[in-house]
Backbone bond lengths (Angstrom), bond angles and torsions (degrees), N, CA, C in turn:
res aa  C-N    CA-C-N  psi(-1)  N-CA   C-N-CA  omega(-1)  CA-C   N-CA-C  phi
1 M - - - 1.499 - - 1.557 107.12 -
2 K 1.375 117.54 -46.51 1.429 115.68 -178.47 1.532 114.38 -61.14
3 T 1.279 116.72 -33.42 1.510 122.24 173.07 1.498 111.81 -58.80
4 V 1.300 114.99 -43.00 1.506 120.70 -177.01 1.515 106.55 -68.49
5 I 1.293 120.45 -39.78 1.473 120.41 -177.85 1.544 107.65 -72.35
6 R 1.354 120.30 -41.30 1.431 120.19 174.65 1.505 113.30 -60.75
7 Y 1.295 121.09 -40.54 1.392 125.87 178.26 1.545 112.57 -65.08
8 S 1.298 114.35 -42.60 1.488 121.28 173.56 1.359 116.92 -60.50
9 R 1.347 119.85 -41.18 1.462 123.13 172.13 1.509 113.41 -62.67
10 K 1.351 117.44 -42.87 1.453 120.37 175.82 1.499 112.96 -56.43
11 V 1.373 113.48 -49.77 1.422 119.54 177.85 1.523 113.17 -58.72
12 L 1.290 116.73 -42.56 1.501 121.32 179.88 1.512 108.55 -63.93
13 T 1.318 118.04 -44.70 1.472 122.15 -178.40 1.476 108.56 -61.60
14 T 1.328 119.37 -46.59 1.498 122.06 173.87 1.500 116.47 -55.44
15 L 1.350 110.94 -45.79 1.507 115.21 179.68 1.541 109.29 -65.57
16 R 1.280 121.30 -36.33 1.495 125.49 177.22 1.469 109.64 -62.96
17 N 1.364 116.57 -45.01 1.475 119.99 -178.71 1.496 111.69 -64.22
18 V 1.324 114.06 -45.90 1.477 119.14 176.05 1.485 113.44 -60.76
19 H 1.280 120.09 -45.43 1.455 124.44 171.63 1.524 114.14 -55.72
20 S 1.284 115.63 -45.70 1.482 123.21 -177.62 1.547 106.63 -63.18
21 H 1.393 116.72 -49.25 1.419 123.12 -175.75 1.510 109.13 -63.74
22 Y 1.331 121.95 -40.08 1.459 125.98 178.08 1.499 111.42 -58.45
23 H 1.281 119.90 -32.71 1.444 119.49 -176.67 1.547 113.69 -96.51
24 L 1.345 119.88 4.38 1.409 122.24 176.28 1.569 110.17 -72.10
25 P 1.353 117.24 149.20 1.442 116.53 170.84 1.460 113.46 -66.72
26 D 1.277 118.07 159.02 1.568 120.88 -177.99 1.506 111.09 -56.06
27 C 1.381 124.51 -40.48 1.332 125.45 -179.98 1.476 110.69 -61.10
28 A 1.305 121.07 -37.90 1.479 123.63 179.59 1.568 108.33 -67.94
29 K 1.338 116.73 -39.71 1.432 119.35 179.07 1.465 113.61 -64.66
30 R 1.374 113.64 -40.23 1.519 116.93 175.05 1.546 110.68 -58.97
31 E 1.317 114.12 -47.48 1.466 119.32 -176.37 1.546 111.60 -62.67
32 E 1.277 117.00 -36.43 1.466 126.68 179.17 1.579 105.40 -61.23
33 R 1.404 113.17 -49.64 1.441 114.69 175.75 1.531 117.45 -57.54
34 R 1.301 113.89 -41.98 1.461 122.69 175.38 1.534 113.15 -60.00
35 D 1.282 113.79 -42.68 1.427 119.14 178.18 1.531 113.01 -63.32
36 K 1.350 113.86 -39.61 1.472 117.79 -176.72 1.565 108.22 -74.97
37 A 1.311 117.65 -19.76 1.492 118.60 178.06 1.493 111.60 -77.44
38 G 1.369 115.24 -22.64 1.511 119.57 173.31 1.594 107.48 92.66
39 L 1.281 112.36 173.38 1.533 119.74 -177.66 1.495 110.88 -79.07
40 S 1.287 117.75 150.71 1.441 120.64 175.28 1.569 107.04 -73.59
41 N 1.287 115.57 152.17 1.466 121.99 174.56 1.523 112.73 -81.78
42 E 1.315 116.34 -4.08 1.467 121.22 -172.48 1.572 104.39 -87.17
43 D 1.314 111.78 132.53 1.538 117.10 176.46 1.565 107.85 -90.54
44 P 1.301 117.19 116.26 1.456 118.59 -177.85 1.516 112.43 -67.55
45 G 1.260 122.84 -11.66 1.529 125.16 -176.48 1.499 110.05 87.04
46 I 1.280 116.96 152.55 1.530 123.52 179.69 1.487 111.49 -55.88
47 D 1.328 116.60 -55.11 1.470 120.83 -171.78 1.609 108.61 -59.05
48 N 1.313 115.06 -45.94 1.516 118.97 178.34 1.564 111.88 -62.50
49 A 1.272 114.37 -40.97 1.520 119.19 -179.01 1.535 108.15 -65.61
50 V 1.395 119.34 -44.65 1.365 124.81 -176.65 1.566 108.13 -63.55
51 T 1.355 116.57 -46.97 1.489 122.95 -177.48 1.559 107.71 -62.71
52 K 1.314 120.28 -40.04 1.450 121.25 -179.42 1.570 107.54 -73.52
53 A 1.278 122.46 -30.97 1.461 123.60 172.57 1.499 114.12 -65.93
54 I 1.298 115.56 -39.23 1.477 121.39 177.89 1.611 108.45 -68.17
55 G 1.282 113.50 -44.90 1.490 118.52 171.48 1.500 115.10 -51.02
56 W 1.346 115.39 -47.94 1.423 121.74 176.60 1.498 114.04 -55.84
57 L 1.447 115.46 -45.81 1.382 124.43 176.90 1.551 110.18 -58.84
58 A 1.332 118.15 -43.69 1.439 122.76 -178.66 1.552 108.68 -66.40
59 R 1.345 119.72 -35.11 1.517 119.52 173.19 1.474 109.96 -68.27
60 A 1.301 120.08 -38.66 1.430 117.56 176.31 1.551 115.33 -64.63
61 Q 1.275 115.64 -28.84 1.492 118.62 170.21 1.485 113.38 -72.92
62 D 1.323 117.52 -42.52 1.402 119.12 -176.59 1.525 113.81 -72.79
63 N 1.319 115.64 -25.40 1.493 123.18 -177.06 1.492 117.36 -100.08
64 S 1.429 116.02 1.22 1.429 116.65 176.92 1.524 112.68 -58.24
65 L 1.349 110.26 132.47 1.535 113.54 -179.07 1.487 116.10 -56.83
66 S 1.299 115.62 -27.99 1.576 117.84 179.48 1.421 110.29 -80.92
67 K 1.266 123.55 -13.96 1.494 121.94 178.80 1.560 115.13 46.36
68 D 1.375 114.00 47.45 1.390 118.21 -173.99 1.581 117.21 -116.99
69 G 1.367 114.45 7.09 1.439 121.83 -175.28 1.464 116.37 98.97
70 G 1.382 114.91 -16.53 1.452 115.59 179.92 1.523 110.78 -87.96
71 V 1.337 117.13 -179.51 1.439 122.53 -173.91 1.559 110.31 -102.05
72 A 1.304 116.88 133.72 1.496 116.53 178.16 1.410 112.50 -52.28
73 R 1.357 114.92 147.61 1.502 122.25 179.86 1.571 109.19 -69.48
74 D 1.355 116.35 -43.31 1.449 117.74 176.97 1.559 111.74 -158.85
75 F 1.262 114.41 177.06 1.446 122.31 177.75 1.515 106.87 -131.23
76 S 1.377 116.79 134.75 1.434 121.65 175.04 1.552 108.23 -123.65
77 L 1.299 117.22 137.01 1.427 120.15 175.59 1.547 108.88 -67.05
78 I 1.341 121.48 -15.96 1.409 121.81 176.98 1.533 115.01 -89.01
79 T 1.373 114.90 -44.28 1.434 120.95 -174.15 1.519 113.88 -109.34
80 G 1.303 118.90 -9.93 1.496 123.02 -177.84 1.592 114.36 82.88
81 W 1.281 116.13 -150.90 1.387 122.50 -174.18 1.541 109.68 -81.55
82 S 1.328 115.47 153.15 1.460 123.86 179.78 1.504 109.95 -102.36
83 T 1.283 117.96 -174.17 1.446 124.26 174.06 1.559 110.48 -77.20
84 S 1.351 113.77 169.49 1.458 118.94 178.75 1.517 109.04 -68.48
85 Y 1.333 114.11 151.83 1.459 124.34 -175.23 1.568 104.97 -128.21
86 P 1.305 113.48 119.15 1.521 115.83 -176.26 1.574 114.26 -58.80
87 E 1.401 116.93 -48.43 1.350 119.69 -173.64 1.547 110.60 -64.01
88 T 1.337 118.53 -45.20 1.443 122.40 179.71 1.506 109.97 -58.96
89 T 1.360 115.16 -48.18 1.417 121.31 -179.11 1.528 112.68 -58.73
90 G 1.363 112.92 -44.05 1.474 117.53 175.48 1.539 116.69 -58.11
91 Y 1.353 114.40 -35.13 1.516 115.83 179.75 1.492 108.93 -78.91
92 I 1.304 119.85 -22.18 1.421 123.12 -177.14 1.537 111.93 -76.95
93 V 1.286 116.30 -38.66 1.463 121.12 -179.87 1.526 117.32 -44.96
94 P 1.303 122.50 -53.11 1.481 121.60 174.44 1.477 115.30 -55.06
95 T 1.363 112.24 -39.37 1.519 116.15 -178.93 1.485 110.26 -65.63
96 M 1.303 117.76 -45.10 1.463 122.47 178.41 1.462 109.90 -59.65
97 L 1.335 120.45 -46.65 1.479 123.05 -178.29 1.532 109.89 -64.91
98 A 1.343 117.81 -41.67 1.444 119.06 -179.71 1.584 110.05 -63.60
99 Y 1.319 116.25 -40.19 1.478 118.84 178.43 1.473 110.25 -67.59
100 A 1.318 119.62 -40.86 1.422 123.16 -179.26 1.585 110.18 -64.52
101 D 1.309 118.12 -37.45 1.433 119.00 176.60 1.549 110.16 -68.34
102 R 1.326 119.70 -45.22 1.388 124.59 -176.76 1.533 110.42 -62.04
103 K 1.308 115.27 -44.30 1.460 119.37 -172.44 1.501 112.77 -98.54
104 K 1.380 119.52 -1.31 1.413 124.37 -179.73 1.565 107.97 57.90
105 D 1.371 115.08 48.07 1.448 118.78 -175.06 1.500 113.11 -107.68
106 Q 1.258 117.59 100.40 1.488 121.93 -173.83 1.560 111.90 -64.41
107 A 1.305 115.94 -35.86 1.464 121.15 178.77 1.487 111.39 -58.89
108 I 1.364 118.30 -42.66 1.418 123.33 179.94 1.504 107.55 -68.20
109 R 1.325 118.32 -43.50 1.437 120.06 179.44 1.559 111.42 -60.03
110 D 1.371 116.61 -40.38 1.415 120.54 172.46 1.535 113.99 -57.73
111 R 1.214 117.75 -38.79 1.427 122.24 177.76 1.486 111.68 -62.95
112 A 1.336 112.69 -42.87 1.536 115.58 176.34 1.470 112.94 -62.51
113 K 1.323 115.29 -36.58 1.516 120.87 178.43 1.558 109.45 -61.91
114 R 1.369 114.36 -46.51 1.451 118.71 -179.96 1.582 110.76 -61.93
115 M 1.341 115.22 -35.69 1.495 116.47 178.12 1.514 108.73 -65.90
116 L 1.397 113.86 -43.10 1.497 115.25 -173.39 1.522 108.06 -69.10
117 D 1.332 118.83 -39.68 1.483 121.37 177.48 1.562 110.81 -56.37
118 W 1.396 117.12 -40.56 1.436 116.12 178.66 1.539 109.23 -68.89
119 L 1.295 116.77 -43.14 1.415 117.86 -177.21 1.530 111.18 -58.65
120 V 1.273 116.65 -42.18 1.499 121.21 -176.77 1.544 106.25 -67.48
121 A 1.281 116.42 -37.48 1.506 117.18 176.86 1.497 118.25 -60.27
122 I 1.388 113.25 -28.71 1.442 119.15 -178.71 1.551 113.48 -105.25
123 Q 1.276 114.20 1.76 1.514 118.93 -174.39 1.518 109.53 -66.12
124 F 1.306 117.60 141.25 1.455 121.97 176.00 1.518 108.59 -74.57
125 S 1.302 121.96 156.02 1.437 127.61 -178.87 1.471 107.89 -59.79
126 E 1.365 118.56 -32.20 1.473 119.37 -175.43 1.523 109.72 -78.64
127 G 1.315 117.87 -8.97 1.457 119.34 177.90 1.516 116.49 111.72
128 G 1.342 116.54 -21.18 1.443 120.21 177.72 1.452 115.03 -79.99
129 F 1.335 117.16 -178.28 1.452 123.02 179.47 1.598 110.06 -132.85
130 Q 1.256 113.63 157.29 1.517 119.68 179.93 1.489 106.99 -59.60
131 G 1.296 113.72 120.77 1.552 116.24 167.39 1.512 109.87 -78.74
132 S 1.313 116.30 150.85 1.440 125.63 -176.62 1.566 107.94 68.20
133 V 1.301 119.98 -151.62 1.397 123.02 -178.28 1.499 114.89 -80.85
134 I 1.328 118.94 153.26 1.440 119.54 178.79 1.509 111.28 -57.84
135 G 1.321 118.05 132.44 1.437 120.87 177.33 1.548 115.45 91.49
136 A 1.382 113.60 -1.98 1.467 120.08 -178.93 1.553 107.01 -63.04
137 S 1.362 113.23 151.30 1.464 116.60 173.67 1.475 106.88 -132.60
138 P 1.326 118.01 136.81 1.476 126.24 3.77 1.469 112.31 -75.54
139 V 1.308 119.89 159.39 1.431 125.82 179.53 1.643 103.36 -77.53
140 V 1.304 109.08 120.15 1.478 116.78 179.15 1.558 106.38 -121.28
141 P 1.382 117.28 106.49 1.472 117.38 179.29 1.475 112.75 -71.93
142 V 1.345 111.30 145.10 1.543 117.44 177.44 1.508 104.76 -132.48
143 T 1.315 116.13 155.25 1.469 123.84 172.33 1.442 112.86 -119.56
144 F 1.292 118.84 159.04 1.453 124.26 175.58 1.557 105.29 -157.84
145 N 1.293 118.37 161.71 1.415 125.74 -171.88 1.520 111.16 -81.24
146 L 1.353 114.32 104.55 1.487 121.19 178.68 1.571 108.98 -109.39
147 A 1.323 119.70 10.63 1.353 119.37 179.83 1.526 117.27 -57.01
148 S 1.297 112.54 -28.04 1.496 117.88 175.05 1.544 111.58 -59.17
149 G 1.274 121.39 -31.63 1.376 125.95 177.19 1.523 116.75 -70.91
150 A 1.323 114.06 -21.60 1.503 117.98 177.72 1.526 114.73 -63.95
151 R 1.289 115.57 -21.22 1.507 117.03 -177.02 1.572 112.74 -87.00
152 L 1.319 113.67 -0.87 1.547 117.35 -179.31 1.532 108.46 -72.47
153 P 1.334 116.53 157.05 1.430 119.42 175.05 1.562 113.01 -63.25
154 N 1.294 117.45 160.54 1.480 118.63 -177.75 1.454 121.14 67.30
155 P 1.308 116.37 36.86 1.475 115.77 -174.75 1.502 114.99 -57.08
156 A 1.347 117.98 -25.14 1.461 122.84 176.92 1.523 111.52 -58.60
157 R 1.320 113.68 -36.44 1.481 120.85 -179.92 1.530 113.09 -71.55
158 R 1.427 114.76 -18.79 1.483 120.15 -178.62 1.529 106.77 -124.45
159 P 1.331 114.33 70.55 1.557 112.46 179.94 1.530 113.70 -77.52
160 M 1.343 116.64 54.76 1.436 117.90 -175.85 1.498 111.88 -69.68
161 R 1.274 118.85 144.59 1.383 123.72 178.56 1.574 110.45 -87.85
162 L 1.294 117.10 111.58 1.400 120.59 -179.50 1.559 107.20 -91.67
163 M 1.284 113.14 135.83 1.499 119.68 -174.56 1.503 105.50 -145.48
164 S 1.350 115.39 153.67 1.398 122.29 172.08 1.501 110.67 -85.59
165 H 1.366 115.42 160.07 1.458 118.55 178.90 1.515 109.13 -60.24
166 G 1.313 119.67 -33.06 1.413 120.70 -179.94 1.518 109.28 -61.72
167 D 1.388 121.36 -38.94 1.422 126.01 -179.35 1.625 106.48 -59.27
168 C 1.311 114.15 -42.81 1.481 116.34 -176.01 1.504 113.00 -68.59
169 L 1.372 114.82 -30.49 1.473 120.02 178.84 1.521 104.83 -70.12
170 K 1.339 119.75 -36.65 1.498 121.27 -176.32 1.548 106.83 -65.94
171 L 1.369 115.06 -39.51 1.397 120.07 -173.55 1.519 110.11 -63.94
172 R 1.362 113.18 -38.95 1.522 118.77 -172.35 1.552 110.83 -82.79
173 S 1.260 117.52 -11.81 1.521 117.21 -177.84 1.583 107.94 -94.49
């Protein structure tokens, strides 16, 4: 009897997996096949890996559902790109600016400017930003280091309020 139950569970698990796989989007099926094939033994090198990572961040900005200049919170093979996420975008800005400086890449610098413009547009008057997704409740302000954006041209267009983490703690108490 135990053998029959064990076998039945294996069959049901297999059927669930086949059913789930059948309903996956084509891109998810392709990625599943790539995962099963394993990683390449070839090392792409640091510069190539960094360039590909910057390219992925650019795609995350271009494909954000909110189309506001921020970077999408996440990507799912099932549901696709999500809306822009302030905290993630804020952490990406210094990376994009450092890459733009190192590679003399004006297009990446322009992307960082668009990110900053969006962040300034949604910044709270106290200087913090919405934690989690825009419109989440309760509103929990977060801070991150955007001082790198202060050196960009046109600072009058970006009157962001820079504050230390200590200032934010004072505001919340």
